[in-house]
Backbone as ProteinMPNN parsed JSONL, in Angstrom:
{"seq_chain_A": "MHVFPFTIVGFDLDGTLLDTSADLTAAVNHALAADGRAPLAFDDLRSMIGGGGRRMMSLALAATGGYDEALLDRLNAVMIDFYAAHIADHTIPFPGAVAMLDELAARDVKIAVVTNKAEALTRPLLDTLGLTARFTTIIGGAGKPSPLPIETMIAQCGGLDDGGRAAFVGDSHFDVDAAQAAGIPAVACAFGFLTKPVDQLGADAVIDHFDELIPTLETL", "coords_chain_A": {"N_chain_A": [[59.263, -27.649, 57.789], [61.125, -25.069, 56.36], [64.078, -25.55, 54.533], [67.163, -24.103, 53.896], [68.633, -24.052, 50.666], [71.42, -24.19, 50.255], [74.524, -25.107, 51.665], [77.04, -24.083, 51.683], [78.34, -20.99, 50.748], [80.245, -19.132, 48.616], [82.267, -16.213, 48.01], [83.548, -13.816, 45.747], [85.854, -11.057, 46.174], [86.82, -8.217, 45.523], [84.735, -5.927, 44.007], [82.581, -7.486, 44.486], [81.906, -8.432, 47.315], [83.173, -6.195, 48.424], [83.621, -2.72, 47.742], [86.316, -1.77, 46.4], [87.325, 0.015, 44.666], [88.124, 2.779, 44.744], [90.441, 2.825, 46.36], [92.1, 1.064, 44.948], [92.316, 2.429, 42.513], [93.7, 4.72, 43.339], [96.123, 3.531, 44.09], [97.1, 2.391, 41.687], [97.321, 4.702, 40.091], [99.231, 6.072, 41.549], [101.448, 4.441, 41.064], [101.643, 4.745, 38.277], [102.287, 7.465, 38.156], [104.836, 7.365, 39.22], [106.284, 6.604, 37.065], [106.082, 8.739, 35.478], [103.673, 8.982, 34.125], [100.381, 9.897, 32.985], [97.457, 10.013, 35.079], [94.904, 7.478, 35.236], [91.411, 7.657, 34.54], [88.847, 7.195, 36.98], [86.586, 5.631, 36.171], [87.607, 4.32, 33.95], [89.632, 2.719, 35.008], [88.259, 1.131, 36.765], [87.065, -0.928, 35.308], [89.211, -2.53, 34.841], [89.795, -3.992, 37.027], [90.105, -7.126, 38.594], [91.103, -10.467, 38.252], [93.492, -10.255, 39.522], [96.183, -8.233, 40.934], [98.513, -7.802, 39.381], [97.662, -8.25, 36.762], [95.821, -6.139, 36.545], [97.578, -3.937, 36.786], [99.098, -4.333, 34.485], [97.205, -3.877, 32.473], [96.651, -1.201, 32.951], [99.117, -0.05, 32.33], [99.315, -0.756, 29.638], [97.314, 0.848, 28.648], [98.385, 3.333, 28.909], [100.61, 3.774, 27.353], [102.13, 1.479, 27.041], [104.453, -1.269, 27.883], [107.253, -3.141, 29.202], [108.267, -6.339, 30.595], [110.036, -5.891, 32.699], [109.49, -3.263, 33.481], [106.819, -3.592, 34.229], [107.168, -5.328, 36.418], [108.516, -3.606, 38.198], [106.754, -1.397, 38.575], [104.485, -2.688, 39.416], [105.271, -3.572, 41.926], [105.581, -1.084, 43.177], [102.948, -0.208, 43.127], [101.682, -2.197, 44.751], [102.958, -1.804, 47.234], [102.084, 0.782, 47.899], [99.326, 0.375, 47.938], [99.063, -1.512, 50.026], [99.693, 0.108, 52.176], [97.563, 1.805, 52.228], [95.175, 0.424, 52.403], [92.503, 0.346, 53.145], [91.48, 2.913, 53.007], [89.323, 4.041, 51.661], [87.697, 1.923, 51.103], [84.712, 0.051, 51.274], [82.068, -2.218, 52.32], [79.749, -3.397, 49.842], [76.403, -2.071, 49.483], [74.127, -3.612, 51.67], [75.648, -5.905, 52.001], [76.805, -6.763, 54.487], [74.559, -7.251, 56.124], [73.429, -9.298, 54.617], [75.388, -11.305, 54.876], [75.07, -11.804, 57.588], [72.496, -12.892, 57.545], [72.888, -15.254, 56.08], [74.616, -16.591, 57.843], [72.867, -16.956, 59.962], [71.338, -18.94, 58.937], [72.946, -21.086, 59.169], [74.823, -21.365, 57.169], [77.976, -21.984, 55.72], [80.419, -19.648, 55.052], [82.562, -18.25, 52.602], [85.526, -16.685, 51.253], [86.891, -16.32, 48.086], [89.359, -15.172, 46.212], [91.177, -13.479, 43.614], [92.903, -11.575, 44.469], [95.968, -11.098, 46.165], [96.688, -13.138, 48.98], [98.127, -12.01, 51.048], [97.312, -9.411, 50.987], [94.57, -9.627, 51.075], [93.752, -10.693, 53.624], [94.671, -8.689, 55.558], [93.024, -6.583, 54.674], [90.383, -7.532, 55.129], [90.628, -7.91, 57.88], [90.995, -5.241, 58.74], [88.517, -4.175, 58.172], [86.994, -5.567, 59.908], [85.836, -8.037, 59.252], [86.845, -10.591, 59.016], [86.334, -12.789, 60.772], [83.892, -13.744, 60.007], [84.11, -15.626, 58.032], [84.472, -18.983, 57.017], [86.596, -19.969, 55.54], [89.306, -18.353, 53.844], [90.57, -17.663, 50.795], [93.182, -16.519, 49.043], [94.912, -15.116, 46.14], [93.866, -16.751, 44.137], [93.685, -17.666, 41.46], [91.487, -17.941, 39.769], [90.088, -18.221, 36.49], [90.368, -20.985, 37.091], [88.977, -24.009, 38.347], [89.996, -25.071, 40.664], [90.451, -23.446, 43.08], [87.807, -23.095, 43.92], [86.995, -25.691, 44.382], [88.768, -26.238, 46.453], [87.831, -24.431, 48.365], [85.306, -25.593, 48.93], [86.127, -28.023, 50.066], [87.539, -27.079, 52.317], [85.499, -26.008, 53.731], [84.234, -28.178, 54.705], [83.178, -29.933, 52.876], [80.662, -31.572, 50.765], [78.938, -33.539, 51.771], [76.063, -35.604, 52.551], [74.053, -34.449, 50.968], [74.569, -31.714, 50.777], [74.95, -28.445, 49.288], [76.757, -26.091, 47.228], [77.351, -22.675, 46.305], [78.515, -19.925, 44.284], [79.407, -16.483, 44.335], [79.991, -13.696, 42.341], [81.578, -11.162, 40.232], [82.619, -11.286, 37.718], [83.821, -12.885, 34.667], [85.843, -14.544, 35.47], [84.971, -15.468, 37.93], [82.445, -16.672, 37.408], [83.117, -18.603, 35.478], [84.935, -20.191, 36.943], [83.338, -21.187, 39.034], [81.333, -22.635, 37.641], [82.91, -24.476, 36.279], [83.698, -25.959, 38.414], [81.405, -27.21, 38.985], [79.283, -25.982, 40.331], [76.563, -23.639, 40.939], [76.641, -20.221, 39.748], [76.306, -16.89, 40.811], [75.914, -13.684, 39.558], [76.955, -10.337, 40.187], [75.436, -7.418, 39.37], [76.256, -4.914, 40.057], [78.959, -4.882, 40.203], [82.523, -4.823, 39.305], [82.422, -4.861, 36.327], [83.65, -6.526, 33.466], [82.452, -7.039, 31.157], [79.089, -6.834, 29.79], [76.704, -7.778, 32.264], [74.83, -9.703, 31.618], [76.135, -11.212, 29.799], [77.904, -12.836, 31.054], [77.202, -15.418, 31.603], [76.157, -16.418, 33.951], [74.267, -18.29, 36.419], [72.33, -16.865, 37.677], [71.456, -13.417, 38.264], [72.053, -10.621, 40.339], [70.98, -7.383, 41.495], [71.357, -6.121, 43.851], [72.409, -6.838, 47.194], [70.272, -7.477, 48.795], [68.773, -9.137, 47.261], [70.042, -11.568, 47.143], [69.681, -13.902, 48.859], [66.906, -14.642, 48.423], [67.242, -15.215, 45.687], [69.107, -17.355, 45.685], [67.47, -19.25, 46.826], [65.902, -19.986, 44.742], [67.44, -21.419, 43.013]], "CA_chain_A": [[60.213, -26.57, 58.019], [61.885, -24.731, 55.159], [65.523, -25.736, 54.649], [67.882, -23.318, 52.891], [69.174, -25.061, 49.744], [72.879, -24.202, 50.152], [75.263, -25.205, 52.917], [78.262, -23.298, 51.506], [78.268, -19.919, 49.755], [81.516, -18.438, 48.479], [82.211, -14.873, 47.428], [84.671, -13.005, 45.302], [86.036, -9.92, 47.091], [86.765, -6.914, 44.849], [83.61, -5.81, 43.084], [81.49, -8.365, 44.922], [81.621, -8.035, 48.692], [83.741, -4.889, 48.768], [83.933, -1.725, 46.72], [87.72, -1.405, 46.592], [87.749, 0.713, 43.449], [88.813, 4.039, 45.001], [91.791, 2.553, 46.854], [92.882, 0.477, 43.86], [92.6, 3.502, 41.565], [94.766, 5.549, 43.912], [97.381, 2.779, 44.067], [97.565, 2.286, 40.3], [97.745, 6.027, 39.63], [100.504, 6.352, 42.224], [102.486, 3.727, 40.325], [101.801, 5.403, 36.971], [102.996, 8.733, 38.38], [106.244, 7.053, 39.458], [106.898, 6.482, 35.739], [105.791, 9.97, 34.752], [102.491, 8.81, 33.281], [99.153, 10.551, 33.418], [96.561, 9.089, 35.789], [93.712, 6.96, 34.567], [90.131, 8.025, 35.138], [88.26, 6.183, 37.86], [85.719, 4.712, 35.433], [88.434, 3.498, 33.068], [90.38, 1.732, 35.774], [87.321, 0.225, 37.442], [86.826, -2.102, 34.471], [90.44, -3.321, 34.778], [89.93, -4.747, 38.275], [89.72, -8.527, 38.43], [92.206, -11.249, 37.712], [94.705, -10.022, 40.301], [96.786, -6.915, 40.835], [99.477, -7.704, 38.28], [96.888, -8.072, 35.537], [95.299, -4.772, 36.564], [98.672, -3.02, 36.491], [99.48, -4.495, 33.081], [96.196, -3.195, 31.655], [96.851, 0.241, 33.122], [100.303, 0.333, 31.564], [98.979, -0.858, 28.217], [96.444, 1.978, 28.306], [99.092, 4.606, 29.069], [101.833, 3.849, 26.572], [102.801, 0.198, 26.867], [105.382, -1.675, 28.938], [107.925, -4.435, 29.118], [108.09, -7.074, 31.843], [110.825, -5.265, 33.765], [108.724, -2.109, 33.955], [105.655, -4.11, 34.945], [107.635, -5.808, 37.716], [108.865, -2.477, 39.072], [105.594, -0.591, 38.93], [103.565, -3.517, 40.196], [105.752, -3.507, 43.308], [105.242, 0.251, 43.682], [101.496, -0.203, 43.346], [101.339, -3.038, 45.893], [103.428, -1.153, 48.462], [101.182, 1.897, 48.193], [98.01, -0.175, 48.283], [99.146, -2.112, 51.357], [99.724, 1.191, 53.162], [96.294, 2.559, 52.155], [94.342, -0.669, 51.918], [91.079, 0.553, 53.423], [91.19, 4.336, 53.175], [87.986, 4.348, 51.127], [86.989, 0.674, 50.798], [83.549, -0.275, 52.105], [81.216, -3.266, 51.759], [78.635, -2.941, 49.017], [75.16, -1.979, 50.25], [73.431, -4.854, 51.994], [76.536, -7.069, 52.09], [76.981, -7.246, 55.856], [73.282, -7.83, 56.549], [73.276, -10.558, 53.895], [76.261, -12.284, 55.531], [74.404, -12.157, 58.846], [71.353, -13.765, 57.242], [73.414, -16.574, 55.731], [75.113, -17.215, 59.065], [71.7, -17.371, 60.744], [70.858, -20.172, 58.31], [74.023, -22.073, 59.346], [75.597, -21.491, 55.94], [79.397, -21.688, 55.818], [80.686, -18.551, 54.124], [83.974, -18.232, 52.218], [86.039, -15.734, 50.262], [87.868, -16.842, 47.129], [89.695, -13.98, 45.445], [92.467, -13.438, 42.938], [93.775, -10.671, 45.218], [96.95, -11.82, 46.973], [96.219, -13.365, 50.357], [98.832, -11.065, 51.925], [96.518, -8.182, 50.989], [93.175, -9.958, 51.383], [93.51, -10.831, 55.06], [94.714, -7.389, 56.231], [91.857, -5.79, 54.309], [89.232, -8.041, 55.88], [90.884, -7.603, 59.289], [90.769, -3.815, 58.962], [87.078, -3.918, 58.107], [86.338, -6.353, 60.941], [85.007, -9.052, 58.605], [87.54, -11.873, 58.88], [85.747, -13.869, 61.57], [82.652, -14.217, 59.393], [84.367, -16.579, 56.962], [85.037, -20.284, 57.373], [87.902, -20.01, 54.893], [89.66, -17.216, 52.988], [91.558, -18.134, 49.829], [93.691, -15.441, 48.208], [95.751, -15.553, 45.031], [93.146, -17.978, 43.802], [93.9, -18.166, 40.106], [90.285, -18.13, 38.96], [88.934, -19.119, 36.397], [90.57, -22.385, 37.447], [88.017, -24.477, 39.351], [90.674, -25.606, 41.843], [90.179, -22.729, 44.328], [86.425, -23.342, 44.344], [87.016, -27.037, 44.962], [89.454, -26.107, 47.744], [86.868, -23.77, 49.248], [84.311, -26.577, 49.367], [86.791, -28.964, 50.97], [87.884, -26.418, 53.575], [84.239, -25.761, 54.437], [83.707, -29.447, 55.19], [82.671, -30.776, 51.803], [79.237, -31.556, 50.428], [78.294, -34.799, 52.134], [74.675, -35.557, 53.037], [73.195, -33.619, 50.141], [74.892, -30.289, 50.818], [75.199, -27.775, 48.007], [77.544, -24.863, 47.29], [77.172, -21.686, 45.241], [79.547, -18.887, 44.307], [78.903, -15.158, 43.951], [81.082, -12.865, 41.851], [81.219, -10.074, 39.313], [83.404, -11.377, 36.487], [83.86, -14.205, 34.04], [86.745, -15.369, 36.279], [84.161, -16.078, 38.988], [81.419, -17.533, 36.82], [83.76, -19.753, 34.837], [85.511, -21.052, 37.966], [82.253, -21.882, 39.733], [80.676, -23.606, 36.779], [83.86, -25.557, 36.025], [83.702, -26.788, 39.623], [80.123, -27.89, 39.06], [78.318, -25.326, 41.218], [75.97, -22.456, 40.307], [77.266, -18.919, 39.933], [75.447, -15.704, 40.827], [76.686, -12.505, 39.165], [76.543, -9.056, 40.774], [75.361, -6.394, 38.33], [76.861, -3.682, 40.579], [80.391, -5.1, 40.375], [83.503, -4.243, 38.376], [82.15, -5.713, 35.179], [84.498, -6.417, 32.282], [81.528, -7.164, 30.039], [77.725, -6.766, 30.325], [76.471, -8.861, 33.213], [74.05, -10.775, 30.993], [77.024, -11.99, 28.942], [78.825, -13.62, 31.875], [76.767, -16.81, 31.63], [75.837, -16.838, 35.315], [72.98, -18.947, 36.621], [71.403, -15.83, 38.126], [72.054, -12.085, 38.404], [71.415, -9.761, 41.339], [71.279, -5.956, 41.421], [71.59, -5.665, 45.226], [72.527, -8.009, 48.057], [68.949, -7.847, 49.321], [68.193, -10.134, 46.361], [70.838, -12.799, 47.023], [69.095, -15.065, 49.507], [65.768, -15.113, 47.623], [67.739, -15.782, 44.423], [69.664, -18.677, 45.97], [66.372, -20.177, 47.123], [65.258, -20.405, 43.495], [68.377, -22.179, 42.171]], "C_chain_A": [[61.037, -26.33, 56.759], [63.373, -24.887, 55.423], [66.193, -24.943, 53.53], [68.659, -24.273, 51.985], [70.694, -25.139, 49.663], [73.512, -24.254, 51.53], [76.566, -24.415, 52.887], [77.99, -22.23, 50.452], [79.598, -19.179, 49.771], [81.341, -17.121, 47.754], [83.569, -14.454, 46.895], [84.754, -11.796, 46.236], [85.849, -8.583, 46.377], [85.617, -6.885, 43.846], [82.447, -6.712, 43.424], [81.117, -8.012, 46.349], [82.036, -6.601, 48.971], [83.916, -4.004, 47.541], [85.323, -1.177, 47.032], [88.221, -0.454, 45.514], [88.518, 1.996, 43.73], [90.241, 3.803, 45.475], [92.671, 1.925, 45.782], [93.239, 1.525, 42.811], [93.74, 4.375, 42.07], [96.116, 4.837, 43.831], [97.947, 2.677, 42.655], [98.06, 3.643, 39.806], [99.023, 6.486, 40.322], [101.656, 5.676, 41.475], [102.718, 4.357, 38.949], [102.573, 6.712, 37.11], [104.484, 8.505, 38.61], [107.008, 6.866, 38.146], [106.597, 7.694, 34.869], [104.578, 9.897, 33.852], [101.282, 9.527, 33.872], [98.258, 9.546, 34.127], [95.426, 8.616, 34.901], [92.464, 7.44, 35.294], [89.578, 6.858, 35.939], [87.444, 5.17, 37.068], [86.508, 3.81, 34.504], [89.136, 2.397, 33.85], [89.462, 0.719, 36.43], [87.105, -1.062, 36.645], [88.059, -2.99, 34.336], [90.622, -4.203, 36.005], [89.388, -6.16, 38.068], [90.868, -9.279, 37.797], [93.516, -11.023, 38.429], [95.356, -8.693, 40.0], [97.745, -6.769, 39.669], [98.749, -7.525, 36.943], [96.34, -6.654, 35.452], [96.389, -3.767, 36.211], [99.091, -3.124, 35.033], [98.487, -3.8, 32.156], [96.342, -1.685, 31.755], [98.062, 0.729, 32.331], [100.044, 0.257, 30.064], [98.163, 0.33, 27.758], [97.172, 3.319, 28.35], [100.45, 4.609, 28.384], [102.596, 2.557, 26.405], [103.838, -0.075, 27.947], [106.166, -2.892, 28.487], [107.828, -5.094, 30.497], [108.866, -6.448, 32.992], [110.087, -4.065, 34.35], [107.5, -2.57, 34.735], [106.062, -4.617, 36.33], [107.859, -4.642, 38.682], [107.621, -1.715, 39.521], [104.538, -1.39, 39.67], [103.973, -3.514, 41.665], [105.443, -2.152, 43.948], [103.754, 0.321, 44.025], [101.116, -0.985, 44.594], [101.769, -2.396, 47.204], [102.493, -0.018, 48.861], [99.82, 1.376, 48.649], [98.01, -0.78, 49.682], [99.115, -1.057, 52.458], [98.417, 1.969, 53.231], [95.144, 1.611, 51.821], [92.849, -0.455, 52.153], [90.767, 2.016, 53.689], [89.761, 4.656, 52.758], [87.148, 3.094, 50.871], [85.859, 0.428, 51.797], [82.83, -1.48, 51.504], [80.149, -2.652, 50.857], [77.355, -2.92, 49.852], [74.5, -3.338, 50.441], [74.33, -6.045, 52.229], [76.613, -7.621, 53.508], [75.697, -7.881, 56.377], [73.045, -9.176, 55.878], [74.148, -11.644, 54.518], [75.658, -12.738, 56.861], [73.254, -13.13, 58.603], [71.819, -15.166, 56.856], [73.908, -17.305, 56.977], [73.961, -17.714, 59.935], [71.079, -18.649, 60.194], [71.906, -21.287, 58.368], [74.784, -22.349, 58.055], [77.058, -21.178, 56.239], [79.757, -20.727, 54.688], [82.188, -18.481, 53.859], [84.265, -17.061, 51.297], [87.055, -16.454, 49.398], [88.161, -15.706, 46.151], [91.04, -14.129, 44.758], [93.412, -12.416, 43.57], [94.723, -11.503, 46.078], [96.448, -11.97, 48.411], [96.894, -12.42, 51.343], [98.156, -9.702, 51.956], [95.084, -8.447, 51.418], [92.92, -9.985, 52.879], [93.641, -9.507, 55.813], [93.507, -6.498, 55.906], [90.636, -6.236, 55.107], [89.394, -7.796, 57.381], [90.547, -6.144, 59.597], [89.288, -3.483, 58.995], [86.297, -4.747, 59.122], [85.466, -7.476, 60.408], [85.592, -10.455, 58.648], [86.81, -13.018, 59.574], [84.464, -14.429, 60.965], [82.871, -15.393, 58.452], [85.0, -17.862, 57.483], [86.416, -20.451, 56.76], [88.06, -18.783, 54.013], [90.798, -17.684, 52.091], [91.945, -16.958, 48.934], [94.607, -15.978, 47.13], [95.182, -16.764, 44.337], [93.41, -18.523, 42.407], [92.627, -18.534, 39.366], [90.555, -17.588, 37.562], [89.211, -20.606, 36.613], [89.527, -22.806, 38.474], [88.673, -24.908, 40.658], [90.393, -24.802, 43.108], [88.75, -22.901, 44.833], [86.326, -24.722, 44.978], [87.698, -27.028, 46.333], [88.55, -25.454, 48.772], [85.864, -24.771, 49.81], [84.931, -27.547, 50.366], [87.068, -28.33, 52.321], [86.645, -26.029, 54.381], [83.561, -27.057, 54.873], [83.121, -30.354, 54.147], [81.161, -30.734, 51.664], [78.583, -32.908, 50.683], [76.846, -34.545, 52.556], [73.818, -34.553, 52.269], [73.454, -32.137, 50.199], [75.165, -29.734, 49.429], [76.007, -26.504, 48.252], [77.18, -23.969, 46.117], [78.28, -20.658, 45.374], [78.993, -17.602, 43.72], [80.083, -14.299, 43.517], [80.608, -11.838, 40.847], [81.934, -10.169, 37.975], [83.327, -12.767, 35.892], [84.833, -15.12, 34.777], [85.938, -16.153, 37.321], [83.165, -17.081, 38.425], [82.048, -18.788, 36.229], [84.33, -20.719, 35.873], [84.432, -21.862, 38.673], [81.653, -22.973, 38.871], [81.607, -24.756, 36.418], [83.969, -26.502, 37.222], [82.358, -27.462, 39.857], [79.119, -27.283, 40.015], [77.764, -24.083, 40.531], [76.692, -21.172, 40.674], [76.209, -17.828, 39.877], [76.321, -14.497, 40.523], [76.082, -11.244, 39.759], [76.585, -7.973, 39.698], [76.021, -5.094, 38.758], [78.381, -3.771, 40.64], [81.255, -4.426, 39.324], [83.471, -5.029, 37.074], [83.114, -5.444, 34.03], [83.686, -6.598, 31.004], [80.121, -7.057, 30.612], [77.386, -7.996, 31.151], [75.696, -10.012, 32.585], [74.872, -11.598, 30.013], [78.006, -12.861, 29.73], [78.446, -15.098, 31.934], [76.433, -17.327, 33.01], [74.474, -17.52, 35.369], [71.908, -17.978, 37.088], [72.181, -14.532, 38.264], [71.302, -11.33, 39.495], [71.865, -8.321, 41.144], [71.62, -5.369, 42.789], [71.661, -6.914, 46.097], [71.223, -8.382, 48.758], [68.329, -8.986, 48.511], [68.889, -11.493, 46.443], [70.14, -14.001, 47.638], [67.829, -15.533, 48.786], [66.198, -15.751, 46.292], [68.304, -17.18, 44.649], [68.559, -19.692, 46.233], [65.663, -20.665, 45.874], [66.157, -21.31, 42.66], [68.319, -23.668, 42.494]], "O_chain_A": [[61.575, -27.266, 56.166], [63.875, -24.402, 56.437], [65.839, -25.089, 52.36], [69.282, -25.212, 52.479], [71.219, -26.072, 49.055], [73.098, -23.545, 52.446], [77.135, -24.11, 53.935], [77.467, -22.535, 49.381], [80.024, -18.665, 50.805], [80.396, -16.933, 46.987], [84.603, -14.706, 47.514], [83.826, -11.541, 47.004], [84.85, -7.895, 46.589], [85.544, -7.723, 42.947], [81.432, -6.708, 42.727], [80.103, -7.352, 46.57], [81.335, -5.873, 49.674], [84.299, -4.461, 46.464], [85.48, -0.245, 47.822], [89.413, -0.152, 45.457], [89.482, 2.287, 43.023], [91.158, 4.502, 45.044], [93.864, 2.221, 45.711], [94.348, 1.51, 42.276], [94.642, 4.728, 41.31], [97.134, 5.463, 43.538], [99.148, 2.858, 42.454], [99.111, 3.722, 39.169], [99.815, 7.219, 39.73], [102.713, 6.277, 41.28], [103.86, 4.485, 38.509], [103.417, 7.028, 36.272], [105.306, 9.344, 38.243], [108.235, 6.959, 38.121], [106.832, 7.672, 33.661], [104.465, 10.675, 32.904], [101.18, 9.732, 35.082], [98.292, 8.357, 33.813], [95.047, 9.282, 33.938], [92.467, 7.607, 36.513], [89.811, 5.692, 35.617], [87.596, 3.966, 37.275], [86.128, 2.659, 34.286], [89.216, 1.26, 33.385], [89.85, -0.432, 36.629], [86.979, -2.145, 37.217], [87.972, -4.084, 33.78], [91.5, -5.065, 36.026], [88.344, -6.355, 37.445], [91.53, -8.765, 36.895], [94.55, -11.537, 38.004], [95.12, -8.094, 38.951], [97.785, -5.717, 39.031], [99.177, -6.739, 36.098], [96.392, -6.034, 34.39], [96.156, -2.848, 35.426], [99.406, -2.112, 34.407], [98.887, -3.198, 31.16], [96.177, -0.971, 30.766], [98.025, 1.804, 31.732], [100.505, 1.111, 29.307], [98.293, 0.777, 26.619], [96.643, 4.328, 27.883], [101.345, 5.355, 28.78], [103.607, 2.524, 25.703], [104.081, 0.763, 28.816], [105.8, -3.577, 27.532], [107.362, -4.474, 31.453], [108.409, -6.47, 34.135], [110.061, -3.875, 35.566], [107.18, -2.008, 35.782], [105.365, -4.356, 37.31], [107.44, -4.692, 39.838], [107.457, -1.424, 40.706], [103.779, -0.834, 40.464], [103.118, -3.459, 42.55], [105.085, -2.084, 45.124], [103.363, 0.84, 45.07], [100.325, -0.509, 45.408], [101.026, -2.437, 48.185], [102.151, 0.123, 50.035], [99.24, 1.872, 49.615], [97.062, -0.584, 50.442], [98.577, -1.294, 53.54], [98.185, 2.711, 54.186], [94.249, 1.956, 51.049], [92.022, -1.016, 51.435], [89.894, 2.332, 54.498], [89.073, 5.439, 53.412], [85.993, 3.205, 50.459], [86.035, 0.579, 53.006], [82.962, -1.742, 50.309], [79.704, -1.527, 51.083], [77.236, -3.668, 50.822], [74.338, -4.107, 49.494], [73.844, -7.106, 52.619], [76.498, -8.831, 53.704], [75.742, -8.938, 57.006], [72.517, -10.096, 56.503], [73.702, -12.781, 54.674], [75.729, -13.915, 57.213], [73.062, -14.078, 59.365], [71.21, -16.156, 57.261], [73.65, -18.497, 57.146], [74.063, -18.765, 60.569], [70.373, -19.358, 60.91], [71.768, -22.309, 57.696], [75.326, -23.439, 57.87], [77.35, -20.209, 56.939], [79.44, -20.967, 53.523], [82.993, -18.633, 54.779], [83.37, -16.52, 50.648], [87.964, -17.113, 49.903], [87.301, -15.328, 45.356], [91.931, -14.818, 45.254], [94.599, -12.391, 43.243], [94.312, -12.509, 46.657], [95.863, -11.048, 48.978], [96.304, -12.066, 52.364], [98.407, -8.914, 52.869], [94.452, -7.6, 52.049], [91.97, -9.365, 53.356], [92.786, -9.215, 56.649], [93.031, -5.752, 56.762], [89.936, -5.409, 55.692], [88.419, -7.509, 58.075], [89.892, -5.85, 60.597], [88.854, -2.616, 59.753], [85.072, -4.644, 59.194], [84.467, -7.835, 61.031], [84.89, -11.42, 58.342], [86.687, -14.105, 59.009], [84.003, -15.492, 61.381], [81.916, -16.089, 58.107], [85.936, -17.833, 58.282], [87.311, -21.014, 57.39], [87.081, -18.24, 53.5], [91.866, -18.057, 52.576], [91.125, -16.463, 48.159], [95.034, -17.132, 47.177], [95.909, -17.693, 43.986], [93.361, -19.736, 42.202], [92.662, -19.343, 38.44], [91.215, -16.554, 37.45], [88.334, -21.423, 36.331], [89.22, -22.038, 39.386], [87.982, -25.093, 41.66], [90.116, -25.407, 44.143], [88.508, -22.858, 46.039], [85.653, -24.899, 45.993], [87.266, -27.717, 47.256], [88.51, -25.88, 49.926], [85.604, -24.796, 51.013], [84.328, -27.857, 51.394], [86.861, -28.96, 53.358], [86.739, -25.753, 55.577], [82.431, -27.03, 55.36], [82.618, -31.43, 54.471], [80.474, -29.971, 52.344], [77.761, -33.363, 49.887], [76.463, -33.419, 52.873], [72.961, -33.886, 52.849], [72.634, -31.358, 49.713], [75.558, -30.461, 48.516], [75.955, -25.917, 49.333], [76.754, -24.448, 45.067], [78.906, -20.529, 46.426], [78.226, -17.612, 42.756], [81.069, -14.187, 44.245], [79.409, -11.659, 40.632], [81.868, -9.236, 37.174], [82.835, -13.705, 36.52], [84.682, -16.341, 34.728], [86.186, -17.334, 37.56], [83.061, -18.206, 38.913], [81.569, -19.899, 36.455], [84.224, -21.934, 35.708], [84.584, -23.065, 38.887], [81.485, -24.107, 39.321], [81.155, -25.891, 36.266], [84.288, -27.682, 37.073], [82.196, -28.205, 40.825], [78.202, -27.966, 40.47], [78.409, -23.526, 39.642], [77.273, -21.046, 41.751], [75.332, -17.837, 39.013], [77.356, -14.305, 41.16], [74.862, -11.096, 39.828], [77.653, -7.652, 39.176], [76.319, -4.25, 37.913], [79.031, -2.825, 41.086], [80.794, -3.578, 38.56], [84.401, -5.776, 36.767], [83.366, -4.295, 33.667], [84.176, -6.34, 29.905], [79.961, -7.18, 31.827], [77.737, -9.118, 30.785], [75.878, -11.167, 32.969], [74.373, -12.575, 29.454], [78.843, -13.544, 29.139], [79.278, -15.938, 32.277], [76.423, -18.538, 33.233], [73.64, -17.347, 34.479], [70.716, -18.233, 36.918], [73.408, -14.538, 38.368], [70.075, -11.386, 39.57], [72.98, -8.062, 40.689], [72.116, -4.246, 42.876], [71.046, -7.933, 45.778], [71.093, -9.498, 49.262], [67.467, -9.711, 49.007], [68.395, -12.471, 45.881], [70.021, -15.035, 46.979], [67.687, -16.734, 48.554], [65.582, -16.713, 45.834], [68.009, -18.095, 43.881], [68.702, -20.867, 45.896], [64.911, -21.639, 45.923], [65.69, -21.913, 41.693], [69.038, -24.461, 41.886]]}, "name": "protein", "num_of_chains": 1, "seq": "MHVFPFTIVGFDLDGTLLDTSADLTAAVNHALAADGRAPLAFDDLRSMIGGGGRRMMSLALAATGGYDEALLDRLNAVMIDFYAAHIADHTIPFPGAVAMLDELAARDVKIAVVTNKAEALTRPLLDTLGLTARFTTIIGGAGKPSPLPIETMIAQCGGLDDGGRAAFVGDSHFDVDAAQAAGIPAVACAFGFLTKPVDQLGADAVIDHFDELIPTLETL"}
C-alpha cells in the first residue's frame, strides 16, 4: 500500500492559498489617498505583498514619496482598518487550492497555515471563506523567515514522531528560508506574489498550479 510521504503540510496564505491582491491593493491605495498620494498600480503593489502588512505599507510609501515612522504608523492603521472592513470583497482561493486541501485531508495529512499576516486578520479571512476548519493550526504574525513559526506549526500538529515528515508551501523567500532553516523541504508557487523569479527562491520544488502539489510532494 502506498503511503503518502508527509504527515504535515503547512501553507503560507497571501499569494499561496489565497489571492488577496485585489483587497490588499484597495486597502493600501485607500491609505495612500488619506495622505493625498496617487494610487499604486495593481501590478506594482502585488510584488510588495509578503512580510506582513506594515512592510507592505512601508514599501508603498517609499514608492510614492517616502515616509517617516510617524506617518507609517498612521497610514498603516488606516490601511488595516479599511482592510478589516473589506477583508474578502474580492479574495478567492487560487485555482485548485480547495480540491488540493481535500486530497491532503483524505490522506490523513495535518494541514496548517503559517502567515506573516496578523492573526487578527488571518482568522476572520479564513472564517469568511469557510476554510478555518480545514486547518489543524493557524499561526498569524509569524515572523518568517525565522524558523520558529515552522517549528511551532510542527509541534502544534503533533510533532514528527514515528518517521513523520513535514513540508511547507509558499511564494516568497520568507517561506522558503523559514522552512529550510527549520529543516523541512519548501515548495514554491510560481503563481504567487513573487518578489524575485521563482527559480531564485532556492525552493526544493516549484509548482505552477495546485494540481501539481501532491505529485510533487510524492517526489521529495
